[in-house]
Every structure is written in structure tokens, then in C-alpha cells.
C-alpha positions as CSV (number, residue, x, y, z in Angstrom):
1,M,83.6,2.2,-84.8
2,K,81.8,4.1,-87.6
3,A,78.0,4.3,-87.4
4,W,75.3,6.2,-89.1
5,Q,73.2,8.1,-86.5
6,L,69.9,9.7,-87.0
7,S,68.8,12.4,-84.4
8,E,65.1,11.9,-85.2
9,L,63.0,11.3,-88.3
10,G,63.8,14.2,-90.6
11,G,66.7,15.3,-88.4
12,S,70.5,15.2,-88.8
13,F,71.9,12.0,-90.3
14,A,75.7,11.5,-90.1
15,L,78.4,9.0,-90.1
16,N,80.0,9.3,-86.6
17,D,82.7,7.6,-84.5
18,I,81.1,6.0,-81.5
19,P,82.2,3.2,-79.1
20,V,81.8,-0.5,-80.1
21,P,78.8,-1.8,-78.2
22,Q,79.3,-4.3,-75.3
23,A,77.5,-7.6,-75.0
24,L,74.4,-7.6,-72.8
25,P,72.8,-10.6,-71.1
26,G,71.0,-12.6,-73.8
27,S,72.7,-10.7,-76.6
28,V,75.5,-10.9,-79.2
29,V,77.8,-8.3,-80.6
30,I,78.2,-8.7,-84.4
31,R,80.8,-7.3,-86.7
32,L,78.7,-6.4,-89.7
33,Q,79.7,-7.5,-93.2
34,A,76.6,-6.5,-95.2
35,S,73.1,-5.2,-94.8
36,A,70.2,-4.6,-97.2
37,L,68.5,-1.2,-97.4
38,M,64.7,-0.8,-97.3
39,S,63.4,0.7,-100.5
40,Y,61.8,3.5,-98.5
41,M,64.9,4.2,-96.3
42,K,65.4,7.7,-97.8
43,D,61.8,8.7,-97.0
44,Y,62.2,7.2,-93.5
45,V,65.3,9.1,-92.7
46,E,63.9,12.3,-94.1
47,G,60.8,12.1,-92.0
48,R,58.2,11.5,-94.7
49,L,56.8,8.4,-93.0
50,P,55.2,9.7,-89.8
51,I,53.4,6.4,-89.1
52,Y,56.8,5.0,-88.0
53,H,57.8,5.3,-84.4
54,P,61.6,5.4,-84.0
55,P,63.5,5.4,-80.7
56,T,63.5,8.7,-78.8
57,G,66.8,10.6,-79.4
58,T,69.7,9.8,-81.5
59,F,69.9,6.2,-82.8
60,V,71.5,3.9,-85.4
61,P,68.8,2.9,-88.0
62,G,68.7,-0.3,-90.0
63,G,67.4,-3.6,-88.9
64,N,69.0,-6.5,-90.8
65,G,72.4,-7.7,-91.7
66,V,75.0,-10.4,-92.2
67,G,78.1,-10.6,-90.0
68,V,80.4,-12.5,-87.7
69,I,79.8,-12.8,-83.9
70,H,82.4,-10.6,-82.1
71,A,81.3,-11.3,-78.5
72,V,78.5,-13.3,-76.7
73,G,76.7,-12.1,-73.6
74,S,75.6,-14.3,-70.7
75,D,72.6,-16.5,-71.1
76,V,73.4,-17.3,-74.7
77,W,74.0,-21.0,-75.3
78,H,74.0,-21.9,-79.0
79,L,76.0,-19.1,-80.6
80,S,79.7,-18.4,-80.3
81,A,82.3,-15.9,-81.3
82,G,83.5,-16.3,-84.9
83,Q,80.2,-17.7,-86.1
84,R,78.7,-16.2,-89.3
85,V,75.0,-15.2,-88.8
86,V,72.1,-13.3,-90.3
87,I,70.2,-10.7,-88.3
88,S,66.5,-10.2,-88.5
89,S,64.9,-6.9,-87.6
90,H,61.8,-8.6,-86.1
91,L,62.0,-8.8,-82.3
92,V,59.3,-10.5,-80.3
93,A,59.3,-10.5,-76.5
94,T,60.1,-14.0,-75.2
95,E,57.9,-13.9,-72.1
96,N,55.2,-16.6,-71.9
97,V,52.2,-14.2,-72.3
98,R,49.2,-14.2,-74.6
99,S,50.2,-11.2,-76.6
100,P,54.0,-10.6,-76.6
101,A,55.1,-7.2,-77.8
102,Q,57.1,-6.9,-81.0
103,M,59.1,-4.3,-82.8
104,L,61.4,-3.8,-85.8
105,I,64.9,-3.1,-84.5
106,G,66.3,0.1,-85.9
107,V,63.0,1.0,-87.6
108,T,59.8,1.2,-85.5
109,A,57.7,0.0,-82.6
110,N,54.0,0.2,-81.8
111,G,52.5,0.2,-78.3
112,E,53.6,1.0,-74.8
113,V,55.5,-2.3,-74.1
114,S,57.1,-2.2,-77.6
115,H,58.3,1.3,-77.0
116,R,60.0,0.2,-73.8
117,M,61.6,-2.7,-75.7
118,Q,62.8,-0.2,-78.3
119,A,64.3,2.1,-75.7
120,Y,66.5,-0.9,-74.6
121,W,67.3,-2.2,-78.1
122,R,67.6,1.2,-79.7
123,D,70.4,0.8,-82.3
124,G,70.2,-1.0,-85.6
125,T,72.8,-2.2,-88.1
126,L,74.0,0.8,-90.2
127,A,77.3,0.5,-88.4
128,E,80.5,-1.5,-88.2
129,Y,79.3,-3.4,-85.1
130,C,75.9,-3.9,-83.5
131,V,74.5,-5.5,-80.4
132,V,71.2,-7.4,-80.8
133,P,69.2,-10.0,-78.9
134,A,70.3,-13.5,-79.6
135,S,66.7,-14.4,-80.5
136,V,67.0,-12.4,-83.8
137,V,70.2,-14.0,-84.9
138,T,70.4,-17.2,-87.1
139,A,73.5,-19.2,-87.8
140,A,74.5,-19.2,-91.4
141,D,76.6,-22.3,-91.2
142,G,77.2,-24.1,-94.4
143,L,76.8,-21.0,-96.6
144,D,80.4,-19.9,-96.8
145,H,80.0,-20.0,-100.6
146,V,77.4,-17.2,-100.6
147,P,79.0,-13.8,-100.4
148,S,77.7,-11.6,-97.6
149,T,76.5,-9.0,-100.0
150,Q,74.2,-11.6,-101.6
151,L,73.2,-13.3,-98.4
152,A,71.9,-10.0,-97.2
153,V,69.3,-10.1,-100.0
154,T,67.5,-12.8,-98.0
155,M,66.0,-9.9,-96.1
156,R,63.8,-9.5,-99.2
157,H,62.7,-13.2,-99.1
158,I,62.0,-13.6,-95.4
159,V,59.1,-11.2,-95.3
160,P,56.9,-13.0,-97.9
161,F,58.1,-16.3,-96.6
162,G,56.4,-15.5,-93.3
163,G,53.1,-14.8,-95.2
164,L,53.4,-18.0,-97.2
165,L,53.9,-20.0,-94.0
166,K,50.9,-18.3,-92.5
167,G,48.9,-19.3,-95.6
168,R,50.0,-23.0,-95.1
169,L,51.3,-23.4,-98.7
170,V,51.6,-27.0,-99.6
171,A,53.8,-28.4,-102.4
172,G,51.8,-28.8,-105.6
173,E,49.3,-26.0,-104.9
174,T,48.6,-23.1,-107.2
175,V,49.3,-19.6,-105.9
176,V,48.2,-16.1,-107.0
177,V,50.5,-13.3,-105.9
178,S,48.9,-9.8,-106.3
179,G,51.3,-6.9,-106.2
180,A,53.9,-9.2,-107.9
181,T,55.8,-6.3,-109.4
182,G,56.8,-4.8,-106.1
183,A,60.0,-5.7,-104.2
184,Y,58.4,-8.1,-101.8
185,G,55.8,-9.3,-104.3
186,S,58.5,-10.5,-106.7
187,A,60.2,-12.2,-103.8
188,A,56.9,-13.8,-102.9
189,V,56.7,-15.4,-106.3
190,L,60.2,-16.8,-106.0
191,M,59.5,-18.1,-102.5
192,A,56.3,-19.8,-103.6
193,L,58.3,-21.7,-106.2
194,A,61.0,-22.6,-103.6
195,M,58.3,-24.0,-101.3
196,G,56.9,-26.3,-104.1
197,A,54.1,-24.4,-105.7
198,S,53.2,-26.1,-109.0
199,R,52.0,-22.9,-110.6
200,V,52.3,-19.2,-109.6
201,V,50.2,-16.5,-111.2
202,A,52.0,-13.2,-110.9
203,L,49.4,-10.3,-110.9
204,G,50.6,-6.8,-111.3
205,R,50.2,-3.6,-113.3
206,D,53.6,-3.2,-114.8
207,R,54.0,-5.5,-117.9
208,D,57.7,-5.0,-118.2
209,R,58.4,-5.9,-114.6
210,L,56.1,-8.9,-114.9
211,Q,58.0,-10.1,-118.0
212,A,61.3,-9.6,-116.2
213,L,60.1,-11.7,-113.3
214,A,58.8,-14.4,-115.5
215,N,62.2,-14.5,-117.3
216,V,64.1,-15.3,-114.1
217,A,61.4,-17.4,-112.4
218,G,60.9,-20.0,-115.1
219,P,58.0,-21.9,-116.7
220,R,55.9,-22.4,-113.5
221,V,55.2,-18.7,-113.4
222,V,52.4,-17.2,-115.5
223,T,51.9,-13.4,-115.6
224,V,48.6,-11.4,-115.7
225,A,48.7,-7.7,-116.2
226,A,45.9,-5.9,-114.4
227,T,43.7,-3.9,-116.7
228,G,41.6,-2.0,-114.1
229,N,38.5,-3.9,-115.3
230,A,37.8,-6.1,-112.3
231,Q,35.6,-8.5,-114.2
232,Q,38.1,-9.1,-117.0
233,D,41.0,-9.3,-114.5
234,L,39.2,-12.0,-112.6
235,I,38.6,-14.0,-115.9
236,N,42.3,-13.6,-116.8
237,V,43.6,-14.7,-113.4
238,R,41.2,-17.7,-113.1
239,S,42.3,-18.8,-116.6
240,A,46.0,-18.4,-115.8
241,S,45.5,-20.5,-112.6
242,L,43.7,-23.2,-114.6
243,G,40.3,-22.6,-112.9
244,G,41.3,-21.2,-109.5
245,A,44.0,-20.9,-106.9
246,D,44.5,-22.7,-103.6
247,L,46.3,-19.7,-102.0
248,A,46.3,-16.0,-102.8
249,F,49.0,-13.8,-101.4
250,D,48.4,-10.1,-101.4
251,M,51.5,-7.8,-101.3
252,V,50.1,-4.7,-102.9
253,G,51.7,-1.7,-101.3
254,G,49.8,1.5,-100.4
255,A,46.8,0.5,-102.5
256,S,44.2,3.2,-103.0
257,D,41.8,0.8,-104.8
258,P,40.9,-2.6,-103.4
259,A,40.2,-4.1,-106.8
260,M,43.4,-6.1,-107.2
261,T,43.0,-7.6,-103.7
262,L,39.4,-8.6,-104.4
263,T,40.5,-10.2,-107.7
264,A,43.0,-12.3,-105.7
265,L,40.3,-13.3,-103.3
266,R,37.8,-14.2,-106.0
267,S,40.4,-16.2,-107.8
268,L,40.3,-18.8,-105.1
269,I,38.7,-22.3,-105.3
270,P,36.3,-23.2,-102.5
271,G,38.2,-23.5,-99.3
272,G,41.1,-21.4,-100.6
273,R,43.1,-19.0,-98.4
274,L,44.0,-15.3,-98.9
275,V,46.9,-13.8,-97.0
276,L,47.0,-10.1,-96.5
277,M,50.5,-8.7,-96.1
278,G,50.5,-5.5,-98.1
279,S,49.0,-2.1,-97.2
280,M,45.9,-0.3,-98.3
281,K,44.8,3.4,-97.9
282,V,41.1,2.4,-98.1
283,D,39.0,-0.2,-96.5
284,L,38.7,-3.7,-98.0
285,P,35.0,-4.4,-98.7
286,I,34.6,-8.1,-97.9
287,P,31.9,-9.8,-100.0
288,Y,30.3,-11.6,-97.0
289,T,28.1,-14.0,-98.8
290,E,30.8,-15.1,-101.3
291,V,33.3,-15.7,-98.5
292,M,30.7,-17.7,-96.5
293,L,29.5,-19.8,-99.4
294,N,33.0,-20.6,-100.7
295,G,34.5,-21.2,-97.2
296,W,37.4,-18.8,-97.9
297,E,39.9,-17.9,-95.2
298,I,41.2,-14.4,-95.0
299,L,44.4,-14.3,-93.0
300,G,46.2,-11.1,-91.9
301,N,50.0,-11.5,-91.3
302,F,52.8,-9.2,-90.1
303,M,56.4,-10.3,-90.6
304,Y,57.3,-14.0,-89.8
305,P,57.6,-16.5,-86.9
306,P,60.9,-16.8,-85.0
307,H,61.9,-20.1,-86.7
308,A,61.4,-18.7,-90.3
309,Y,64.9,-17.5,-90.9
310,R,66.4,-20.9,-90.0
311,R,64.0,-22.6,-92.4
312,L,64.7,-20.0,-95.1
313,L,68.4,-20.7,-94.8
314,D,67.7,-24.4,-95.0
315,L,66.0,-23.8,-98.4
316,L,69.0,-21.8,-99.5
317,R,71.4,-24.6,-98.4
318,S,69.4,-27.2,-100.4
319,G,69.4,-25.1,-103.5
320,Q,65.7,-24.6,-103.6
321,I,66.1,-20.8,-103.6
322,D,67.9,-19.1,-106.5
323,I,69.8,-16.6,-104.5
324,D,70.9,-14.7,-107.6
325,A,67.5,-14.1,-109.0
326,I,67.5,-10.8,-107.1
327,E,70.6,-8.8,-107.9
328,S,72.5,-7.0,-105.1
329,K,73.6,-3.4,-106.0
330,V,76.5,-2.8,-103.6
331,F,77.5,0.5,-101.9
332,S,80.1,1.1,-99.2
333,L,79.1,2.1,-95.6
334,S,80.4,5.6,-96.2
335,D,78.1,6.0,-99.2
336,V,74.8,5.3,-97.5
337,C,73.2,8.5,-98.7
338,N,73.7,7.6,-102.4
339,A,72.6,4.1,-101.6
340,M,69.3,5.3,-100.2
341,E,68.7,7.3,-103.4
342,A,69.5,4.2,-105.5
343,A,67.1,2.1,-103.3
344,T,64.2,4.4,-104.3
345,Q,64.9,3.7,-108.0
346,A,65.8,0.0,-107.8
347,S,63.7,-2.5,-109.7
348,S,61.8,-5.3,-108.0
349,L,64.6,-7.7,-108.9
350,E,67.4,-5.4,-107.5
351,C,68.3,-4.9,-103.8
352,V,70.6,-2.2,-102.6
353,V,73.1,-3.6,-100.2
354,I,75.7,-1.9,-97.9
355,N,79.1,-3.5,-97.8
356,H,80.3,-2.8,-94.2
357,E,83.8,-4.0,-94.9
358,G,84.4,-2.0,-98.2
């Protein structure tokens, strides 16, 4: 088969001929149809993200995809050859322990046990075939009408879906999404709508991207462009949320200033919840007395629970997610280098997808 192999972060990256993987106990081999590229894949491959810990030695990067099961290993009971599935990169150890190790297949791992897991499940999805644990595979039955190159875009939805589940979003609530002009922030707005939010306030710095998001999201979305004036931004967000939000979802990436996150926190009504799922280069100064007096919850979240992809596909089957709101920009497997460059330039409503069959 053809597979992209990376010798190390910043090392050689080439499309090679390697053997098709064999099924292992508890695993499935999948013939890939499509996969979505991370917006930062070029930086990852070129070694500009040293915080990431890849497998030692040459490996196949990429952690998500859509495909058809080619072979099933022993100790797999609910999946079968010929079945169309989606692949999640998020692998959590299945032992019954208090703190199971986790990793992102084909991307990174953190901690001694996670590194051992990564050494076993070292290859990702930028290939014609991959072998992955059955626990990261979800059947896509009933979605034959969705092209694989568009179904792969659900990789963009699944991450914020995990945060909204953690925030216990209830239909009818008002949600503030800070960082709404980013790739995952825009998807968070769309997911909040799909989960029944009555009103979503999209907070971000880019007015044009906010307007583009509002155009596709519809009348339940109200946009607020951050001004940099924390007091005015809070007034604007609370006004847009009609007095305050039940849930705030923070997806600001690489923030060097905590102001927007604090605006999201202070937009909450008493008893409201803030989910932190972005990243910040500085500490977040928690206003202790305000948090205590208002009974606010601050919830950190990484990725999503094992059942999340199944529930996400149920929302897609029911028509509650507009799968076409995020456009797939398709490249062939042989053209991954150009695709990585395109991913760095893609808007928040575009997703670069690799067609493994083209």
C-alpha cells in the first residue's frame, strides 16, 4: 500500500510503499476512503510544535478518517468486514483503573503509560490502509448518502461536541462561544445549535469570519466582535445573550491575553458553567470572589468521551447537524504536501480533506 511516513518531527516525510497492516487482537484493519487534515499539520510535520510527542522512529501520521473495514481481529464482536466506519484519533486505555492513559493516534501521547500505548499503536491514517483499536471505530450505518470526503469533516465537530457534553448543555439554553472564529470554535457554534441551544453568542476578533459564520448558522446565532476593551466586550456579550448565558465555551487558541476568556466567564448567569477547551500562553487569573458568589463552575476538558462519536453520528442521521456548513476542500493522497499548505490557509468554515481513493 501507499503510506506517508515521517522519520521524526522535522525529519523526512515521504510517500512510500509498505505492507498492508495485519489485524491484531481487539483491532480492525480499515481501507481508508477519506481523512481530514489538522490545520497545523504542516507545522507538526516540520517540527515546529515541540510540545507534541510522536512515536519513536518512522511512523504514519494522521489520526482520523472514514473507511471500510477490511479485516477484523480476534476479540471484536460488533464490527465486521465491509462495514463503513469513522475513526477517532482519541484512544483511551480500557482497563478498569482510576486514571486510564490516553493518546492521539498518529499525533501525540503524554506520560509513560501513554508512550507505551503509542509504541504499540504507532501508525495513523495517512495511508491506504490502517490498523486501529476497535474502540476508536464507530459504525457509519445509515449514512451512505453522505460522501466520505464530507463525512470526514465530522472530525471538526467531534472535538467541541466533547466540550459541550462536558458542559451539560440542555436544549433551550443560551451559549457563549469565545474563539468562535477559529476552526473548532466555529464548529462549536454549529454543534450548540444541533444540541438545541436557543441562542448562541459567537465571540471573536475577526468581524468577517463572524459574519460568514452567522450567514450559515442562521438566526439563533448573534455575533459579537471583541474590541479589546474588557468592560465594553462584557456589556456587548451580556446584551447579545439577553442578560447572561447558561453555558460559556472557550475555544480560544494560543491566547496571550486572558481577556476574552474572562469575558466569557463573566457573561454567565448565577450557576452558569464555563468549559475550557482552548489553549493559553499565560495563566488565567480566576476572580475568586466572583466565582464563589455566583456559583460558577469552571470545567476543563480534553477531547471527548468514547460514546461521543456514536451520538454525533446520530445527530447527523436525524438531520440536526448541517454537514455542509463546513466545506471540504479535497486533495488526493499523493498531494498531501500541498494539502498541508492549504490547511494553514483554510477559513474556519473550510476543512482540508484527503481523498484516499482518488
